[in-house]
C-alpha positions in Angstrom: -15.6 -21.9 -109.2 -14.4 -22.2 -105.6 -12.6 -19.4 -103.8 -11.6 -19.0 -100.2 -11.5 -15.7 -98.3 -9.2 -15.3 -95.3 -9.7 -12.3 -93.1 -7.6 -10.9 -90.2 -9.4 -8.5 -88.0 -8.0 -5.2 -86.6 -6.7 -5.5 -83.1 -9.3 -3.3 -81.4 -12.3 -4.5 -83.4 -14.4 -5.9 -80.6 -16.8 -3.0 -80.5 -17.5 -3.3 -84.3 -18.0 -7.0 -83.9 -20.4 -6.6 -81.0 -22.4 -3.9 -82.8 -22.7 -5.7 -86.1 -22.8 -9.4 -85.3 -26.5 -9.7 -86.0 -26.3 -7.8 -89.3 -23.2 -9.9 -90.3 -24.9 -13.2 -89.5 -28.0 -12.1 -91.5 -25.7 -11.2 -94.4 -24.1 -14.6 -94.3 -27.5 -16.4 -94.3 -28.6 -14.2 -97.2 -25.6 -15.4 -99.3 -25.7 -19.1 -98.2 -26.1 -20.4 -101.7 -22.8 -18.7 -102.8 -21.1 -19.0 -99.4 -20.6 -22.7 -98.8 -18.9 -22.4 -95.5 -18.2 -19.4 -93.3 -16.9 -18.8 -89.8 -14.7 -17.0 -87.3 -11.1 -18.0 -86.7 -9.5 -17.9 -83.3 -6.0 -18.5 -81.8 -7.6 -21.4 -79.8 -11.0 -22.9 -79.4 -13.1 -20.7 -77.1 -10.8 -17.7 -77.7 -11.9 -14.4 -79.1 -12.3 -14.1 -82.9 -9.2 -12.8 -84.7 -10.6 -13.1 -88.2 -12.6 -15.3 -90.5 -12.6 -17.8 -93.4 -15.2 -18.3 -96.1 -15.5 -20.8 -98.9 -17.3 -19.6 -102.0 -18.9 -21.3 -104.9 -19.4 -18.4 -107.3 -19.3 -17.9 -111.1 -16.4 -15.4 -110.9 -13.8 -14.0 -108.6 -15.4 -10.6 -108.9 -18.7 -12.0 -107.6 -17.0 -13.4 -104.5 -15.1 -10.1 -104.0 -18.4 -8.1 -104.2 -19.9 -10.3 -101.6 -16.9 -9.8 -99.2 -17.0 -6.0 -99.7 -20.8 -5.8 -99.0 -20.4 -7.6 -95.6 -21.2 -5.3 -92.7 -18.0 -6.3 -90.9 -15.9 -5.4 -94.0 -17.7 -2.2 -94.7 -17.3 -1.0 -91.0 -13.5 -1.6 -91.1 -13.3 -4.7 -88.9 -11.1 -6.5 -91.4 -7.4 -5.5 -91.3 -6.4 -7.7 -94.2 -8.2 -9.9 -96.7 -7.1 -12.4 -99.2 -9.3 -14.0 -101.9 -7.7 -17.1 -103.3 -8.8 -19.7 -105.9 -9.3 -23.0 -104.2 -9.2 -26.5 -105.7 -10.1 -29.8 -104.3 -7.4 -32.2 -103.3 -7.3 -35.7 -105.0 -9.5 -38.1 -103.0 -11.9 -35.3 -101.8 -13.9 -34.9 -105.0 -16.9 -36.6 -103.4 -17.0 -34.3 -100.3 -19.9 -31.9 -100.6 -19.8 -28.5 -98.8 
């Protein structure tokens, strides 16, 4: 099943991000089979990250939630808010592979 996680970072999280970027990126690579797409979101291209968005393909919502909570950024308190939503494919996009 597909889920999407949407994160908003705390306002003063740049030190956490700097300290844990390598661990966070290694974590994402470790979960690449379940995480189909992941990345930072910014107010504009080239701007500083203000959060993130991940697309999951997991067996359960609980599995996706467990992955989120194990992420070094999440565990260190970088994420101010987090939503995990069920995600479906729009008609006409069934053949797009992530």
